[in-house]
C-alpha positions in Angstrom: -1.0 70.6 -26.3 1.9 72.1 -28.2 -0.5 74.1 -30.2 -1.1 76.4 -27.1 2.5 77.5 -27.1 2.5 78.0 -30.9 -0.6 80.3 -30.6 1.2 82.4 -27.9 4.4 82.6 -30.0 2.4 83.8 -33.0 0.5 86.4 -30.9 3.8 87.7 -29.3 5.5 87.8 -32.7 2.7 89.7 -34.3 2.5 92.2 -31.4 6.2 92.8 -31.3 6.6 93.3 -35.1 3.5 95.5 -35.2 4.8 97.7 -32.4 8.2 97.9 -34.1 6.6 99.1 -37.3 3.9 101.6 -36.0 4.8 102.1 -32.4 5.6 105.5 -30.9 9.0 104.4 -29.8 10.9 103.1 -32.9 12.9 99.9 -32.3 16.5 99.4 -33.7 16.5 97.0 -36.6 19.0 94.7 -34.9 16.8 94.4 -31.8 13.7 93.6 -33.9 15.7 91.0 -35.9 16.9 89.4 -32.6 13.3 89.4 -31.4 12.1 87.6 -34.6 15.0 85.1 -34.5 14.3 84.2 -30.9 10.6 83.6 -31.6 11.5 81.6 -34.6 13.8 79.5 -32.4 10.9 78.8 -30.1 8.8 77.6 -33.1 11.7 75.4 -34.1 12.0 73.9 -30.6 8.3 73.1 -30.6 8.5 71.6 -34.1 11.4 69.3 -33.0 9.4 68.2 -29.9 6.3 67.6 -32.0 8.4 65.5 -34.4 9.5 63.4 -31.5 6.0 62.6 -30.3 5.0 61.9 -33.9 7.7 59.2 -34.1 6.9 57.7 -30.7 4.3 58.4 -28.1 6.8 57.8 -25.2 7.6 60.6 -22.9 10.9 62.5 -23.2 13.8 61.4 -21.0 14.1 63.5 -17.9 17.5 65.0 -19.0 16.0 66.0 -22.4 12.9 67.5 -20.7 15.1 69.6 -18.4 17.2 70.7 -21.3 14.2 71.8 -23.3 12.8 73.7 -20.3 16.1 75.6 -19.8 16.3 76.3 -23.5 12.8 77.7 -23.5 13.5 79.9 -20.5 16.6 81.3 -22.2 14.6 82.1 -25.3 11.8 83.6 -23.3 14.3 86.0 -21.7 15.8 86.8 -25.1 12.4 87.6 -26.5 11.5 89.7 -23.5 14.8 91.6 -23.8 14.2 92.4 -27.5 10.5 93.1 -27.3 9.5 96.7 -27.2 5.8 96.0 -26.9 6.1 94.3 -23.5 3.7 91.5 -24.3 6.4 88.8 -24.3 6.1 88.3 -20.5 3.0 86.2 -21.3 5.4 83.6 -22.5 6.4 82.8 -19.0 3.0 81.2 -18.3 4.1 78.4 -20.5 6.8 77.5 -18.0 4.5 75.7 -15.5 2.3 74.6 -18.4 5.0 72.6 -20.2 6.5 71.5 -16.9 3.2 69.9 -15.9 3.5 67.4 -18.8 7.2 66.7 -18.3 7.5 66.7 -14.5 4.1 66.6 -13.0 1.8 68.8 -10.9 4.1 69.6 -8.0 7.0 70.8 -10.3 4.4 72.9 -12.3 3.1 74.6 -9.2 6.7 75.3 -7.9 7.7 76.8 -11.3 4.5 78.8 -11.5 5.1 80.3 -8.1 8.7 81.0 -9.1 7.6 82.9 -12.2 5.1 85.0 -10.3 7.7 85.7 -7.6 10.3 86.7 -10.3 7.9 89.2 -11.8 7.0 90.6 -8.4 10.7 90.9 -7.5 11.3 92.8 -10.8 8.6 95.3 -9.9 9.9 95.7 -6.4 13.5 96.3 -7.6 12.9 98.2 -10.8 9.7 100.1 -10.5 9.3 102.7 -7.8 5.9 102.9 -6.2 4.7 99.9 -8.2 2.2 99.1 -5.5 0.4 102.3 -6.2 0.6 101.9 -10.0 -2.7 100.5 -11.4 -0.9 99.2 -14.5 1.7 97.3 -12.5 -1.0 95.8 -10.2 -3.1 94.9 -13.2 -0.1 93.2 -14.9 0.6 91.2 -11.8 -3.0 90.1 -11.4 -3.3 89.2 -15.1 0.0 87.3 -15.0 -1.1 85.4 -11.9 -4.5 84.6 -13.6 -2.6 83.4 -16.7 -0.5 81.1 -14.5 -3.6 79.6 -12.9 -5.3 79.1 -16.2 -2.2 77.5 -17.7 -1.9 75.0 -14.8 -5.7 74.3 -15.0 -5.4 73.7 -18.7 -2.5 71.4 -18.2 -4.4 69.5 -15.5 -7.4 69.0 -17.8 -5.2 68.0 -20.7 -3.3 65.5 -18.6 -6.5 64.0 -17.3 -7.8 63.8 -20.9 -4.6 62.0 -22.0 -4.8 59.5 -19.1 -8.5 58.9 -19.8 -7.6 58.3 -23.5 -4.8 56.0 -22.5 -7.2 54.0 -20.3 -9.8 53.8 -23.1 -7.2 52.6 -25.6 -5.9 50.1 -23.1 -9.5 48.9 -22.5 -10.1 48.6 -26.2 -6.9 46.6 -26.7 -7.9 44.3 -23.8 -11.4 43.9 -25.2 -9.9 43.2 -28.7 -7.7 40.5 -27.2 -10.6 39.1 -25.1 -12.7 39.0 -28.3 -10.0 37.2 -30.2 -9.6 34.7 -27.3 -13.3 34.2 -27.2 -13.4 33.5 -30.9 -10.6 30.9 -30.4 -12.5 29.3 -27.5 -15.7 29.3 -29.5 -14.0 27.5 -32.3 -12.5 25.0 -29.9 -15.9 24.5 -28.3 -17.6 24.0 -31.7 -14.9 21.5 -32.6 -15.3 19.6 -29.3 -19.1 19.7 -29.6 -18.9 18.3 -33.1 -16.6 15.5 -32.0 -18.8 14.8 -29.0 -21.9 14.7 -31.1 -20.2 12.4 -33.6 -19.3 10.0 -30.8 -22.9 10.3 -29.4 -24.4 9.4 -32.7 -22.0 6.6 -33.2 -23.0 5.2 -29.8 -26.7 5.6 -30.6 -26.4 3.9 -34.0 -24.5 1.0 -32.5 -26.6 0.6 -29.4 -29.9 1.0 -31.1 -29.9 0.1 -34.8 -26.9 -2.2 -34.4 -28.6 -4.2 -31.7 -31.8 -4.6 -33.6 -30.2 -5.3 -37.0 -28.2 -8.0 -35.3 -31.3 -9.5 -33.8 -33.1 -9.3 -37.2 -30.2 -11.1 -38.8 -30.2 -13.8 -36.2 -34.0 -14.3 -36.4 -33.9 -14.4 -40.2 -31.1 -17.0 -40.1 -33.2 -19.1 -37.7 -36.3 -18.8 -39.8 -34.4 -20.0 -42.8 -32.9 -22.8 -40.9 -36.2 -24.0 -39.4 -38.3 -23.2 -42.5 -38.6 -26.9 -43.4 -38.0 -28.5 -40.0 -40.2 -26.5 -37.7 -42.6 -24.2 -39.3 -43.9 -22.8 -36.0 -40.3 -21.9 -34.9 -39.6 -20.3 -38.2 -42.8 -18.2 -37.9 -41.8 -17.1 -34.4 -38.4 -16.1 -35.7 -40.0 -14.0 -38.4 -42.3 -12.4 -35.9 -39.4 -11.5 -33.7 -37.5 -10.1 -36.7 -40.5 -7.9 -37.5 -40.7 -6.8 -33.9 -37.0 -5.9 -33.9 -37.5 -3.9 -37.1 -40.5 -2.0 -35.6 -38.6 -1.4 -32.4 -35.6 0.0 -34.4 -37.9 2.3 -36.3 -39.5 3.4 -33.0 -36.2 4.2 -31.5 -35.2 6.2 -34.5 -38.4 8.2 -34.1 -37.6 8.7 -30.4 -34.1 10.0 -31.2 -35.6 12.5 -33.7 -38.1 13.6 -31.1 -35.3 14.0 -28.6 -33.4 16.2 -31.0 -36.5 18.4 -31.2 -37.0 18.4 -27.4 -40.2 16.4 -27.9 -39.0 13.2 -26.2 -41.7 11.1 -24.4 -41.1 9.8 -20.9 -39.0 6.6 -20.9 -40.0 3.6 -18.7 -37.1 1.3 -18.2 -39.0 -1.5 -16.5 -41.5 -1.8 -19.3 -38.8 -1.5 -22.0 -36.7 -4.3 -20.4 -39.7 -6.5 -20.0 -40.6 -6.0 -23.7 -36.9 -6.7 -24.6 -36.8 -9.9 -22.6 -40.1 -11.2 -24.1 -38.7 -10.9 -27.6 -35.3 -12.5 -26.9 -35.0 -15.9 -28.6 -36.6 -18.4 -26.4 -34.4 -21.1 -27.5 -30.9 -20.0 -26.4 -30.1 -18.3 -24.1 -32.8 -18.3 -21.6 -33.2 -14.8 -20.1 -34.6 -13.9 -16.7 -35.3 -10.3 -15.5 -35.4 -9.1 -11.9 -36.2 -5.5 -10.9 -36.3 -4.1 -7.3 -37.4 -0.6 -6.3 -38.7 2.3 -8.4 -37.2 4.2 -11.2 -38.7 7.5 -9.9 -36.0 10.1 -9.4 -33.8 8.8 -12.3 -33.9 10.9 -15.5 -34.5 9.6 -19.1 -30.8 9.8 -19.9 -29.9 7.5 -17.0 -32.7 5.0 -17.8 -31.7 5.0 -21.5 -28.1 4.3 -20.6 -29.2 1.3 -18.4 -31.4 0.0 -21.3 -28.5 0.2 -23.7 -26.3 -1.6 -21.2 -28.9 -4.4 -21.0 -29.0 -4.5 -24.8 -25.2 -4.7 -25.1 -25.0 -7.4 -22.5 -27.7 -9.6 -24.1 -26.3 -9.1 -27.6 -22.8 -10.2 -26.5 -24.2 -13.1 -24.6 -26.2 -14.3 -27.7 -23.6 -13.6 -30.4 -20.2 -14.3 -28.7 -20.6 -16.1 -25.4 -22.8 -19.1 -26.4 -24.5 -18.7 -23.1 -27.4 -21.0 -21.9 -28.7 -18.6 -19.2 -28.6 -14.8 -18.9 -29.9 -12.9 -15.8 -30.7 -9.2 -16.0 -31.2 -7.5 -12.7 -32.0 -3.9 -11.8 -31.8 -2.6 -8.2 -33.0 1.0 -7.6 -31.6 2.5 -4.4 -32.1 5.9 -2.7 -28.7 7.2 -4.0 -27.9 5.0 -7.0 -29.2 2.3 -9.4 -27.3 -0.8 -10.5 -27.9 -3.0 -13.5 -26.2 -6.3 -13.9 -26.2 -8.7 -16.9 -24.7 -12.0 -16.0 -24.4 -15.0 -18.3 -22.9 -18.5 -18.1 -21.2 -18.4 -21.4 -17.6 -18.8 -22.6 -16.5 -15.5 -21.2 -14.4 -12.7 -22.8 -11.1 -14.4 -21.8 -8.0 -12.9 -23.4 -9.9 -10.6 -25.8 -10.0 -7.8 -23.4 -7.2 -5.7 -22.0 -7.0 -5.5 -18.2 -9.5 -2.9 -17.0 -10.8 -2.1 -20.4 -14.0 -3.0 -22.2 -13.4 -4.8 -25.6 -15.2 -3.9 -28.8 -16.8 -0.7 -30.0 -20.1 -1.5 -28.2 -18.6 -1.8 -24.7 -16.3 1.1 -25.3 -19.2 3.3 -26.3 -21.2 2.1 -23.3 -18.3 3.0 -21.0 -18.2 6.5 -22.5 -22.0 6.9 -22.1 -21.9 5.8 -18.4 -18.9 8.0 -17.6 -20.6 11.0 -19.0 -23.5 10.4 -16.5 -21.0 10.1 -13.6 -21.4 6.4 -13.3 -19.2 3.3 -13.5 -19.0 0.3 -15.7 -17.4 -2.9 -14.5 -16.9 -6.2 -16.3 -15.9 -9.5 -14.7 -15.1 -12.4 -17.1 -12.9 -15.4 -17.4 -12.5 -18.0 -20.1 -15.3 -20.6 -19.6 -16.6 -18.9 -16.5 -19.2 -16.5 -18.0 -19.3 -12.7 -18.1 -20.9 -10.2 -15.7 -21.5 -6.7 -16.9 -22.4 -4.1 -14.2 -23.4 -0.5 -14.5 -23.9 1.8 -11.5 -25.4 5.3 -11.9 -26.0 8.0 -9.2 -29.5 9.3 -8.7 -30.2 12.4 -10.7 -32.9 14.0 -8.5 -34.6 13.6 -5.1 -37.5 11.2 -5.6 -40.8 12.8 -5.6 -44.3 11.4 -5.8 -44.7 8.5 -8.2 -45.5 4.8 -8.4 -44.7 2.8 -5.3 -41.5 0.7 -5.4 -42.1 -2.6 -7.2 -40.5 -5.9 -7.6 -40.6 -7.4 -11.1 -39.5 -10.9 -12.1 -39.7 -12.2 -15.7 -38.5 -15.4 -17.2 
């Protein structure tokens, strides 16, 4: 708000010089020169202060602010002493105005009252009968009104500056928040990509990997029995075709799931179908189901199905098991699937507490994402037991009555 003082300086300079040139009471040249120099010094003081705020927006130190106020007061008195027009007293309204910015509202009001009191004291001491002089009363009233307006303008300007500062601070905070959100979004995108890669890897291994393994095993059997047992070779080819169709169907289901068009998944039927197409030579597989799958969502049921696939695949490929038992027990709060075989066991292939191989590692990740647990018990020559426990996703509603299923 330094422009306010500059406008007043210019008005006082113009009025003083104009009065010195055309007024009824000619002014001595030295007095006029002193008047001009004092006003020029006020302009220079404002220019120096403006230069400071241009370099830095920080407030002036208290000692510097006091020095500037004293210097202005001295120059105001010098201008008033050299001014023949008498307009220079208006400069004193700048005292509370500038003090408001440097020292606050209370100091501004005190200095404003001091300026008004000083003018009143001057009239009392220097002007006889001033209280009956309309011009004197008018000067006092106008000066008081100028002081009120100056303090009011300073109040508005200070509020404006504070509001601008708050807006700038808010903009900076919003900018920082936006930058942080962009960083978080990039991290989320990166984590989501990694999570999706892991999910696809699990799906490929658990679905296509299982069926391709089964196809390879059945084709090897068909080739081996082609000349020895034509019926066994035909059954092996039929099972290979079933595995191929099942793999294609699971790929379609995955695509429909990506499009939110997935069909309801029935675990009991899927396990029964899986067991029927397991090689009926070795191992022999039995399936036992207790309870109802109502209240368990498709993600949980799919995870249990993948666990059964993984357990059966490992029993057939690695354990050389003669018997495998798959059991599912649905409870009111959780479901548990167990795949137990009588094969050679995992033995030293697994680290304590960890699941060996990519398939079991992926299965453990899948189960943990659903809030469940995967446990494996195995010893060399003592078979392997794979167990998966998952919490119930929802409260059971209406649906099929609990059933007991037993397949061999």
